[in-house]
GUTORVEX-386225 format. One record per residue (C-alpha): residue in one letter; z, x negated, y. Coordinates in Angstrom, 3 decimals, always signed. Layout:
// GUTORVEX-386225
{'a'; {Z; X; Y}} ...
***
This chain:
// GUTORVEX-386225
{'x'; {-0.179; -0.049; -0.209}} {'x'; {-0.980; -1.403; +3.529}} {'x'; {+1.190; -0.881; +6.656}} {'x'; {+0.629; -1.560; +9.810}} {'x'; {+2.325; -4.159; +11.348}} {'x'; {+1.788; -5.300; +15.015}} {'x'; {+1.270; -9.344; +14.945}} {'x'; {-0.942; -9.871; +17.693}} {'x'; {-0.198; -8.939; +21.350}} {'x'; {-1.733; -6.370; +22.672}} {'x'; {-4.701; -6.466; +24.783}} {'x'; {-4.733; -4.460; +28.101}} {'x'; {-7.832; -3.622; +30.158}} {'x'; {-7.044; -2.965; +33.804}} {'x'; {-9.987; -1.383; +36.207}} {'x'; {-8.962; -0.804; +39.698}} {'x'; {-11.812; -2.049; +42.795}} {'x'; {-9.450; -3.666; +45.087}} {'x'; {-8.557; -7.516; +43.532}} {'x'; {-5.086; -7.462; +44.750}} {'x'; {-4.103; -4.513; +43.097}} {'x'; {-4.876; -5.776; +39.695}} {'x'; {-2.977; -9.154; +40.513}} {'x'; {-0.211; -6.854; +41.233}} {'x'; {-0.491; -5.092; +37.867}} {'x'; {-1.621; -8.152; +36.168}} {'x'; {+1.890; -10.092; +37.398}} {'x'; {+3.748; -7.369; +35.991}} {'x'; {+2.025; -7.500; +32.148}} {'x'; {+0.862; -11.107; +31.805}} {'x'; {+3.848; -12.315; +29.923}} {'x'; {+3.854; -9.677; +27.150}} {'x'; {+0.186; -8.560; +26.928}} {'x'; {-3.078; -9.860; +26.840}} {'x'; {-5.210; -8.512; +29.830}} {'x'; {-9.038; -8.119; +30.566}} {'x'; {-9.612; -6.916; +34.321}} {'x'; {-12.796; -5.678; +36.329}} {'x'; {-13.368; -3.701; +39.453}} {'x'; {-16.155; -1.699; +37.864}} {'x'; {-16.307; +1.728; +35.827}} {'x'; {-19.712; +0.559; +34.134}} {'x'; {-18.393; -2.378; +32.981}} {'x'; {-15.078; -0.910; +31.909}} {'x'; {-17.111; +1.483; +29.441}} {'x'; {-18.595; -1.833; +28.448}} {'x'; {-15.664; -3.576; +27.602}} {'x'; {-13.909; -0.738; +25.652}} {'x'; {-16.641; -0.514; +22.860}} {'x'; {-15.322; -3.848; +22.120}} {'x'; {-12.975; -2.048; +19.978}} {'x'; {-10.353; -4.625; +20.707}} {'x'; {-8.717; -2.245; +23.803}} {'x'; {-5.358; -0.608; +23.124}} {'x'; {-4.533; +0.481; +26.512}} {'x'; {-6.076; +1.228; +29.527}} {'x'; {-4.806; +1.079; +33.306}} {'x'; {-7.473; +2.961; +35.605}} {'x'; {-8.123; +3.374; +39.041}} {'x'; {-9.584; +6.923; +40.689}} {'x'; {-11.434; +6.009; +44.052}} {'x'; {-13.976; +3.259; +42.754}} {'x'; {-17.574; +2.778; +44.156}} {'x'; {-20.066; +4.149; +41.744}} {'x'; {-18.172; +5.841; +38.621}} {'x'; {-14.900; +7.181; +39.525}} {'x'; {-11.916; +6.961; +37.509}} {'x'; {-12.502; +10.543; +36.193}} {'x'; {-15.948; +9.946; +35.009}} {'x'; {-14.763; +6.840; +33.191}} {'x'; {-12.092; +8.680; +31.420}} {'x'; {-14.464; +11.523; +30.673}} {'x'; {-16.904; +9.423; +29.201}} {'x'; {-14.284; +7.397; +26.739}} {'x'; {-13.188; +10.685; +25.481}} {'x'; {-16.478; +11.785; +24.725}} {'x'; {-17.167; +8.645; +22.885}} {'x'; {-15.822; +8.624; +19.304}} {'x'; {-15.374; +5.262; +19.645}} {'x'; {-13.346; +4.890; +22.529}} {'x'; {-11.562; +8.449; +22.814}} {'x'; {-8.475; +6.916; +20.890}} {'x'; {-7.232; +4.266; +23.711}} {'x'; {-5.057; +5.636; +25.703}} {'x'; {-5.799; +6.165; +29.839}} {'x'; {-2.965; +5.949; +32.382}} {'x'; {-4.146; +6.562; +35.937}} {'x'; {-2.443; +4.166; +38.429}} {'x'; {-3.760; +5.717; +41.663}} {'x'; {-2.609; +6.382; +45.261}} {'x'; {-4.237; +9.930; +44.969}} {'x'; {-0.809; +11.641; +44.531}} {'x'; {-2.018; +15.178; +45.190}} {'x'; {-1.071; +17.698; +42.224}} {'x'; {-4.597; +19.092; +42.063}} {'x'; {-5.661; +15.322; +41.475}} {'x'; {-3.040; +15.031; +38.635}} {'x'; {-3.908; +17.849; +36.622}} {'x'; {-7.895; +16.817; +36.727}} {'x'; {-6.578; +13.067; +35.361}} {'x'; {-4.935; +15.026; +32.604}} {'x'; {-7.777; +17.706; +31.919}} {'x'; {-10.436; +14.609; +31.588}} {'x'; {-8.216; +13.115; +28.947}} {'x'; {-5.380; +10.656; +30.443}} {'x'; {-2.069; +10.259; +28.779}} {'x'; {-0.212; +9.731; +32.205}} {'x'; {-0.592; +9.444; +35.653}} {'x'; {+1.318; +6.989; +37.982}} {'x'; {+0.960; +7.138; +41.808}} {'x'; {+1.025; +3.823; +43.970}} {'x'; {+3.284; +2.317; +45.264}} {'x'; {+4.880; +2.545; +41.913}} {'x'; {+8.041; +0.987; +40.404}} {'x'; {+7.514; -1.896; +38.512}} {'x'; {+10.094; -0.394; +35.473}} {'x'; {+8.651; +2.361; +35.241}} {'x'; {+4.983; +1.228; +35.133}} {'x'; {+6.179; -1.483; +31.970}} {'x'; {+8.350; +1.433; +30.515}} {'x'; {+5.189; +3.381; +30.440}} {'x'; {+2.739; +1.068; +29.340}} {'x'; {+5.151; +0.155; +26.637}} {'x'; {+5.660; +3.767; +25.576}} {'x'; {+2.029; +4.826; +25.532}} {'x'; {+1.463; +1.715; +23.130}} {'x'; {+4.256; +2.232; +20.874}} {'x'; {+3.097; +5.596; +20.187}} {'x'; {-0.560; +4.684; +19.961}} {'x'; {+0.855; +2.350; +17.146}} {'x'; {+3.319; +5.140; +15.591}} {'x'; {+0.171; +7.619; +15.402}} {'x'; {-1.619; +5.040; +13.445}} {'x'; {+1.285; +4.423; +11.296}} {'x'; {+1.962; +7.899; +10.628}} {'x'; {-1.698; +8.703; +10.087}} {'x'; {-1.735; +6.094; +7.487}} {'x'; {+1.626; +7.518; +5.891}} {'x'; {-0.269; +10.899; +5.652}} {'x'; {-3.038; +9.180; +4.061}} {'x'; {-0.869; +7.605; +1.521}} {'x'; {+0.741; +10.778; +0.683}} {'x'; {-2.570; +12.495; +0.099}} {'x'; {-3.154; +9.818; -1.895}} {'x'; {+0.119; +10.475; -4.264}} {'x'; {-0.931; +14.110; -4.600}} {'x'; {-3.190; +12.512; -6.966}} {'x'; {-1.217; +10.337; -8.702}} {'x'; {+1.861; +12.458; -9.865}} {'x'; {+3.381; +9.598; -12.165}} {'x'; {+4.455; +7.421; -8.872}} {'x'; {+5.024; +10.298; -6.892}} {'x'; {+8.718; +9.496; -6.295}} {'x'; {+8.622; +5.707; -5.723}} {'x'; {+5.837; +6.374; -3.315}} {'x'; {+7.338; +9.181; -1.606}} {'x'; {+10.518; +6.861; -0.528}} {'x'; {+7.871; +4.192; +0.784}} {'x'; {+6.557; +6.573; +3.135}} {'x'; {+9.882; +8.065; +4.314}} {'x'; {+10.582; +4.469; +5.285}} {'x'; {+7.279; +3.674; +6.924}} {'x'; {+7.791; +7.185; +9.025}} {'x'; {+11.415; +6.538; +9.418}} {'x'; {+10.003; +2.618; +11.088}} {'x'; {+8.154; +4.943; +13.276}} {'x'; {+10.720; +6.935; +14.780}} {'x'; {+12.461; +3.866; +15.431}} {'x'; {+10.101; +2.149; +16.952}} {'x'; {+9.539; +5.502; +19.371}} {'x'; {+13.382; +5.498; +19.841}} {'x'; {+13.198; +1.839; +20.939}} {'x'; {+10.349; +2.442; +23.185}} {'x'; {+11.592; +5.600; +24.758}} {'x'; {+15.115; +4.520; +25.528}} {'x'; {+13.959; +1.319; +27.620}} {'x'; {+13.538; +3.904; +30.110}} {'x'; {+15.246; +7.128; +29.024}} {'x'; {+18.791; +7.709; +27.851}} {'x'; {+19.353; +7.432; +24.001}} {'x'; {+20.347; +11.185; +24.273}} {'x'; {+16.922; +12.375; +25.630}} {'x'; {+15.204; +10.534; +22.492}} {'x'; {+17.456; +12.015; +20.104}} {'x'; {+16.730; +14.881; +21.325}} {'x'; {+13.375; +14.503; +21.144}} {'x'; {+13.166; +13.046; +17.758}} {'x'; {+16.001; +14.403; +15.710}} {'x'; {+15.741; +17.832; +16.408}} {'x'; {+13.150; +20.085; +14.799}} {'x'; {+12.322; +21.938; +18.082}} {'x'; {+12.876; +18.744; +20.084}} {'x'; {+9.046; +18.461; +21.356}} {'x'; {+8.797; +22.308; +22.209}} {'x'; {+8.437; +23.154; +25.555}} {'x'; {+11.369; +25.197; +27.425}} {'x'; {+15.168; +24.701; +28.486}} {'x'; {+18.571; +26.026; +28.643}} {'x'; {+21.094; +26.739; +31.522}} {'x'; {+23.720; +24.009; +31.373}} {'x'; {+26.370; +23.096; +33.811}} {'x'; {+25.647; +19.515; +34.870}} {'x'; {+27.238; +16.850; +37.288}} {'x'; {+24.206; +15.719; +39.291}} {'x'; {+23.184; +12.540; +40.801}} {'x'; {+20.756; +11.050; +43.796}} {'x'; {+21.366; +7.790; +44.902}} {'x'; {+19.239; +5.886; +47.634}} {'x'; {+19.030; +2.473; +49.719}} {'x'; {+19.099; +2.732; +53.405}} {'x'; {+16.264; +1.590; +55.149}} {'x'; {+14.268; +0.261; +52.003}} {'x'; {+10.832; +2.258; +53.269}} {'x'; {+10.640; +0.785; +56.611}} {'x'; {+11.738; -2.861; +54.677}} {'x'; {+8.793; -2.121; +52.509}} {'x'; {+6.145; -1.986; +55.323}} {'x'; {+7.074; -5.204; +56.362}} {'x'; {+7.662; -7.341; +53.027}} {'x'; {+4.937; -8.756; +50.742}} {'x'; {+4.452; -6.549; +47.774}} {'x'; {+5.733; -8.947; +45.231}} {'x'; {+8.883; -9.338; +47.111}} {'x'; {+9.217; -5.678; +47.008}} {'x'; {+8.456; -5.212; +44.133}} {'x'; {+11.368; -8.113; +42.821}} {'x'; {+13.760; -6.337; +45.035}} {'x'; {+13.411; -2.927; +43.421}} {'x'; {+13.231; -4.207; +39.905}} {'x'; {+16.556; -5.779; +40.138}} {'x'; {+18.160; -3.549; +41.810}} {'x'; {+17.080; -0.822; +39.545}} {'x'; {+18.119; -3.223; +36.668}} {'x'; {+21.517; -3.165; +37.749}} {'x'; {+21.958; +0.589; +38.362}} {'x'; {+20.563; +1.850; +35.020}} {'x'; {+22.410; -0.351; +32.722}} {'x'; {+25.534; +1.026; +34.933}} {'x'; {+24.576; +4.722; +34.358}} {'x'; {+23.591; +4.117; +30.735}} {'x'; {+26.952; +2.686; +29.829}} {'x'; {+28.368; +5.929; +31.320}} {'x'; {+26.064; +8.381; +29.234}} {'x'; {+24.219; +9.393; +32.235}} {'x'; {+20.467; +10.562; +31.575}} {'x'; {+17.875; +8.843; +34.209}} {'x'; {+15.476; +12.272; +35.005}} {'x'; {+13.736; +9.900; +37.345}} {'x'; {+12.896; +6.876; +39.750}} {'x'; {+11.743; +8.035; +42.857}} {'x'; {+10.672; +4.734; +44.813}} {'x'; {+14.033; +3.340; +45.679}} {'x'; {+15.990; +6.840; +44.781}} {'x'; {+17.640; +7.723; +41.558}} {'x'; {+18.022; +11.054; +40.004}} {'x'; {+20.530; +11.145; +37.099}} {'x'; {+22.468; +13.801; +35.386}} {'x'; {+25.928; +14.037; +33.341}} {'x'; {+26.070; +16.824; +31.121}} {'x'; {+22.181; +17.299; +29.289}} {'x'; {+20.945; +17.051; +26.991}} {'x'; {+24.709; +16.072; +25.750}} {'x'; {+27.583; +18.021; +27.361}} {'x'; {+30.622; +16.326; +27.637}} {'x'; {+33.903; +17.519; +28.675}} {'x'; {+34.610; +14.494; +31.268}} {'x'; {+30.902; +14.660; +32.593}} {'x'; {+31.811; +15.457; +36.471}} {'x'; {+34.709; +12.619; +36.082}} {'x'; {+32.246; +10.103; +34.483}} {'x'; {+29.698; +10.676; +37.130}} {'x'; {+32.006; +9.956; +40.167}} {'x'; {+33.400; +7.204; +37.763}} {'x'; {+29.348; +5.975; +37.357}} {'x'; {+28.684; +6.339; +41.219}} {'x'; {+31.817; +3.981; +41.701}} {'x'; {+30.478; +1.255; +39.564}} {'x'; {+27.060; +1.565; +41.171}} {'x'; {+28.473; +1.249; +44.808}} {'x'; {+30.824; -2.040; +43.478}} {'x'; {+27.662; -3.427; +41.896}} {'x'; {+26.015; -3.679; +45.003}} {'x'; {+27.763; -6.614; +46.140}} {'x'; {+26.335; -8.365; +42.908}} {'x'; {+22.495; -7.328; +44.214}} {'x'; {+23.225; -8.015; +47.395}} {'x'; {+24.704; -11.899; +46.179}} {'x'; {+21.421; -12.472; +44.418}} {'x'; {+19.073; -10.740; +47.313}} {'x'; {+20.896; -14.053; +49.932}} {'x'; {+20.158; -16.292; +47.083}} {'x'; {+16.726; -15.628; +47.153}} {'x'; {+16.889; -15.170; +51.283}} {'x'; {+15.940; -11.000; +50.971}} {'x'; {+17.503; -9.042; +53.264}} {'x'; {+20.897; -7.177; +52.241}} {'x'; {+20.726; -3.408; +51.094}} {'x'; {+23.120; -0.376; +51.443}} {'x'; {+23.575; +2.454; +48.850}} {'x'; {+24.333; +6.213; +49.277}} {'x'; {+25.027; +8.146; +46.250}} {'x'; {+25.692; +12.120; +46.576}} {'x'; {+26.945; +14.528; +43.656}} {'x'; {+27.262; +17.977; +42.845}} {'x'; {+28.040; +20.182; +39.864}} {'x'; {+26.146; +23.239; +39.032}} {'x'; {+24.041; +25.149; +36.872}} {'x'; {+20.596; +24.171; +36.158}} {'x'; {+17.876; +24.551; +33.717}} {'x'; {+17.124; +21.503; +31.626}} {'x'; {+14.301; +21.207; +28.855}} {'x'; {+10.993; +19.504; +28.171}} {'x'; {+8.728; +20.650; +31.056}} {'x'; {+4.986; +20.149; +31.373}} {'x'; {+1.852; +20.914; +29.090}} {'x'; {+0.582; +20.227; +25.671}} {'x'; {-0.571; +17.139; +27.219}} {'x'; {+2.098; +15.690; +28.999}} {'x'; {+5.746; +16.525; +28.360}} {'x'; {+8.742; +15.242; +30.041}} {'x'; {+12.499; +16.099; +30.097}} {'x'; {+13.663; +17.208; +33.327}} {'x'; {+15.674; +19.919; +35.398}} {'x'; {+14.946; +22.580; +37.841}} {'x'; {+17.568; +24.387; +40.055}} {'x'; {+19.629; +25.161; +43.316}} {'x'; {+21.666; +22.785; +42.083}} {'x'; {+19.486; +19.913; +42.554}} {'x'; {+18.209; +20.753; +46.174}} {'x'; {+22.040; +20.917; +47.016}} {'x'; {+22.226; +17.532; +45.766}} {'x'; {+19.612; +16.044; +47.703}} {'x'; {+20.878; +17.712; +50.709}} {'x'; {+24.422; +16.129; +50.333}} {'x'; {+22.770; +12.427; +49.250}} {'x'; {+21.050; +12.989; +52.483}} {'x'; {+24.986; +12.878; +54.348}} {'x'; {+25.552; +9.619; +53.099}} {'x'; {+25.587; +6.577; +55.022}} {'x'; {+25.205; +3.077; +53.514}} {'x'; {+28.077; +2.256; +50.941}} {'x'; {+29.654; +5.906; +50.838}} {'x'; {+29.950; +8.521; +48.070}} {'x'; {+29.850; +12.307; +49.095}} {'x'; {+30.629; +15.050; +46.625}} {'x'; {+30.728; +18.731; +46.979}} {'x'; {+33.718; +20.831; +46.457}} {'x'; {+32.605; +22.130; +43.007}} {'x'; {+32.455; +18.508; +41.555}} {'x'; {+36.014; +17.760; +43.220}} {'x'; {+37.131; +21.018; +41.693}} {'x'; {+36.107; +19.983; +38.421}} {'x'; {+37.275; +16.445; +38.572}} {'x'; {+40.950; +17.735; +39.390}} {'x'; {+43.813; +15.262; +40.918}} {'x'; {+42.447; +11.939; +39.700}} {'x'; {+40.040; +11.431; +42.067}} {'x'; {+40.927; +9.618; +46.079}} {'x'; {+39.243; +11.374; +48.708}} {'x'; {+39.418; +9.935; +52.124}} {'x'; {+38.103; +12.846; +53.881}} {'x'; {+36.917; +16.454; +53.754}} {'x'; {+34.715; +18.805; +55.994}} {'x'; {+32.299; +21.323; +56.286}} {'x'; {+28.594; +20.844; +57.017}} {'x'; {+25.683; +23.493; +57.283}} {'x'; {+22.712; +21.572; +55.747}} {'x'; {+19.351; +22.485; +56.664}} {'x'; {+18.369; +26.025; +54.504}} {'x'; {+21.827; +26.750; +53.575}} {'x'; {+23.118; +30.113; +53.810}} {'x'; {+27.234; +28.940; +54.622}} {'x'; {+28.785; +25.917; +55.430}} {'x'; {+29.186; +23.458; +52.848}} {'x'; {+32.475; +21.434; +52.025}} {'x'; {+31.904; +17.563; +50.601}} {'x'; {+34.451; +15.171; +50.194}} {'x'; {+33.859; +11.417; +50.810}} {'x'; {+35.700; +9.386; +47.146}} {'x'; {+36.988; +6.061; +47.545}} {'x'; {+38.450; +6.230; +44.086}} {'x'; {+39.124; +7.590; +40.465}} {'x'; {+42.487; +7.360; +38.343}} {'x'; {+42.883; +8.521; +34.882}} {'x'; {+41.258; +6.227; +31.922}} {'x'; {+38.538; +5.224; +34.725}} {'x'; {+40.681; +3.275; +37.205}} {'x'; {+37.954; +2.325; +40.047}} {'x'; {+38.102; +2.227; +43.356}} {'x'; {+35.709; +0.866; +46.200}} {'x'; {+37.005; -2.211; +48.121}} {'x'; {+38.896; -1.595; +51.192}} {'x'; {+36.692; -1.106; +54.361}} {'x'; {+36.641; -3.485; +57.016}} {'x'; {+37.922; -2.521; +60.468}} {'x'; {+35.234; -2.092; +62.463}} {'x'; {+36.417; -2.839; +66.325}} {'x'; {+33.263; -1.789; +68.205}} {'x'; {+32.498; -3.944; +71.212}} {'x'; {+31.729; -3.305; +74.738}} {'x'; {+28.834; -4.465; +76.262}} {'x'; {+29.069; -6.138; +79.987}} {'x'; {+25.628; -3.993; +80.571}} {'x'; {+24.583; -0.988; +78.996}} {'x'; {+21.167; -0.534; +77.118}} {'x'; {+19.190; +2.238; +77.908}} {'x'; {+18.251; +3.670; +74.248}} {'x'; {+15.795; +7.223; +73.863}} {'x'; {+17.120; +9.508; +71.077}} {'x'; {+15.389; +12.065; +69.065}} {'x'; {+17.290; +14.202; +66.148}} {'x'; {+15.620; +14.048; +62.961}} {'x'; {+13.835; +17.111; +61.087}} {'x'; {+13.688; +16.404; +57.476}} {'x'; {+11.685; +13.208; +57.451}} {'x'; {+9.933; +13.049; +61.212}} {'x'; {+11.659; +13.096; +64.512}} {'x'; {+11.705; +16.011; +66.656}} {'x'; {+9.880; +16.137; +69.938}} {'x'; {+12.862; +16.844; +72.341}} {'x'; {+13.491; +13.445; +73.531}} {'x'; {+17.145; +12.604; +75.018}} {'x'; {+17.780; +9.825; +77.198}} {'x'; {+21.324; +7.995; +76.996}} {'x'; {+22.934; +4.618; +77.045}} {'x'; {+24.631; +2.306; +74.236}} {'x'; {+27.652; +1.122; +75.736}} {'x'; {+29.637; -0.781; +72.581}} {'x'; {+28.882; -2.116; +69.163}} {'x'; {+29.303; -3.927; +66.296}} {'x'; {+26.576; -3.302; +63.707}} {'x'; {+25.952; -1.292; +61.886}} {'x'; {+28.184; +0.798; +64.411}} {'x'; {+27.546; +1.321; +68.121}} {'x'; {+29.160; +3.953; +70.638}} {'x'; {+26.059; +5.650; +72.834}} {'x'; {+26.670; +8.175; +76.303}} {'x'; {+24.162; +10.657; +76.216}} {'x'; {+23.869; +14.416; +76.505}} {'x'; {+22.649; +15.311; +73.016}} {'x'; {+25.959; +16.312; +71.788}} {'x'; {+24.633; +16.307; +68.123}} {'x'; {+26.522; +17.456; +65.648}} {'x'; {+28.564; +14.590; +62.931}} {'x'; {+25.941; +13.527; +60.120}} {'x'; {+22.784; +14.683; +62.162}} {'x'; {+20.240; +11.928; +61.947}} {'x'; {+18.532; +10.157; +64.899}} {'x'; {+15.339; +7.938; +65.421}} {'x'; {+16.622; +5.719; +68.537}} {'x'; {+14.021; +3.945; +70.921}} {'x'; {+16.365; +0.714; +71.963}} {'x'; {+15.767; -1.110; +75.446}} {'x'; {+17.221; -4.629; +76.804}} {'x'; {+19.055; -4.825; +79.793}} {'x'; {+15.703; -4.887; +81.726}} {'x'; {+14.260; -1.775; +80.265}} {'x'; {+11.850; -3.589; +77.722}} {'x'; {+11.272; -1.680; +74.889}} {'x'; {+13.106; -4.166; +71.862}} {'x'; {+12.109; -1.203; +68.919}} {'x'; {+10.886; +2.427; +68.636}} {'x'; {+12.199; +2.810; +64.569}} {'x'; {+15.939; +2.596; +64.681}} {'x'; {+17.507; +5.197; +62.653}} {'x'; {+21.594; +6.195; +62.536}} {'x'; {+23.833; +8.944; +61.735}} {'x'; {+25.954; +10.235; +64.090}} {'x'; {+29.730; +9.754; +62.627}} {'x'; {+31.971; +11.876; +65.514}} {'x'; {+31.922; +14.976; +67.175}} {'x'; {+31.200; +14.741; +70.727}} {'x'; {+34.577; +14.915; +72.129}} {'x'; {+32.999; +16.285; +75.677}} {'x'; {+32.613; +13.048; +77.853}} {'x'; {+29.359; +12.460; +75.652}} {'x'; {+30.170; +9.426; +73.619}} {'x'; {+29.872; +9.487; +70.025}} {'x'; {+29.960; +6.771; +67.108}} {'x'; {+27.021; +6.212; +65.141}} {'x'; {+26.229; +4.474; +62.168}} {'x'; {+22.755; +2.684; +62.102}} {'x'; {+20.753; +3.582; +58.663}} {'x'; {+17.828; +1.248; +59.019}} {'x'; {+17.409; -1.475; +61.844}} {'x'; {+14.393; -3.630; +61.931}} {'x'; {+14.366; -7.225; +61.625}} {'x'; {+13.520; -7.520; +65.627}} {'x'; {+16.238; -5.045; +66.651}} {'x'; {+18.571; -6.353; +63.902}} {'x'; {+18.616; -10.024; +65.778}} {'x'; {+18.918; -8.285; +69.032}} {'x'; {+21.728; -6.756; +68.374}} {'x'; {+23.850; -9.316; +66.372}} {'x'; {+23.157; -11.594; +69.418}} {'x'; {+24.775; -9.306; +71.546}} {'x'; {+28.089; -8.547; +69.397}} {'x'; {+27.710; -11.285; +66.439}} {'x'; {+30.062; -10.753; +63.490}} 
***
């Protein structure tokens, strides 16, 4: 009996009309795979006929044959239809993604992409291809056994061992970027791959790096990928240690669940402990950034406990484990209120955790779109069996400026700045905190876009972002926490108030 064993490196074809995009993908994959590269769709079809390709990473927008047409022709050809095709493209519309799956792609990755996601999906689809081949061979052997009843028991045992090895391979492959609980649910349950879901009470976690989007626009792509990869590696290790289910990496953001697909009595407490461990680990991430002369990051984390629908979502061609429900949206609102280094939780999560939490302060906010005020709590520690605390925050003493600086303020409406402009002055500073004097009278936790000017009223930068920390006491003064500072503004501010 022959069995398929992978003894050579898989060969992958990268197709993109921009050599720079090919270079980025090649750098991610060259250590593990043999790579072929082309900028032409027609050339890709020719290379696919060689019979040695095991996976194709394919751009959509290309001169001549576009990616959709290349994929369609690959699927029509019996000699190439078995090669998995993953679209890697800047076309992020839902219609484009649906069309990609309709012409036969197995996956769809939108640029800019996360390196761990690219590696994991490549590894997954190569593993699934090998598993399908192994299972097909196993089926052929089983059919042969029907003609050889004398050897049926011994051969059945061998077939079961082969199928078990295939399942272990799939489990190992998926497990590199999914929780083991999700893999077990897919492989071990008879209905694991059936579309559908179930209502569950879960604790939802969302985290995000402050200012990373602006930073990524100003750094070399390879630096951005390296910084993001290391951050996600550290956070993934902690999440899996606390039995969190990673639903999705959203650029520098993470969406995770505690309570699905496996529910445990301590899901809310474990989620808070995980958030504390993640915040504590940021010192390790930033130490490595300093060694590489990269900027340091700060992360905000939001947690909420509530009912969701969790399960396998998608179509017959593509399925993912996901969640839907208002509890997800509320978690996103809570996370958006955080500043770097902060953990904010809903009242539902605080109640579920009980008195073992150390809560620094609590307040009511009215998130956009919410029908009633929301009580949130800032957490600094947890007792019980976890015994985790955040480091004591440093006391920040604002330094009054000899000459106040002019600022223009706009309230952020979602991801865009509003039209109304307010004038003000920056009167005291200790980055990342500042005190302003203005007529804005913004509510606590309001997000602002700030134009900063020097003492001669020359523009330093139009793209500082900050969150309001204190209510106006009636004199127009409010304390801000900068959430994103461009390099030119950072050096200017630190020169005024050095740390």
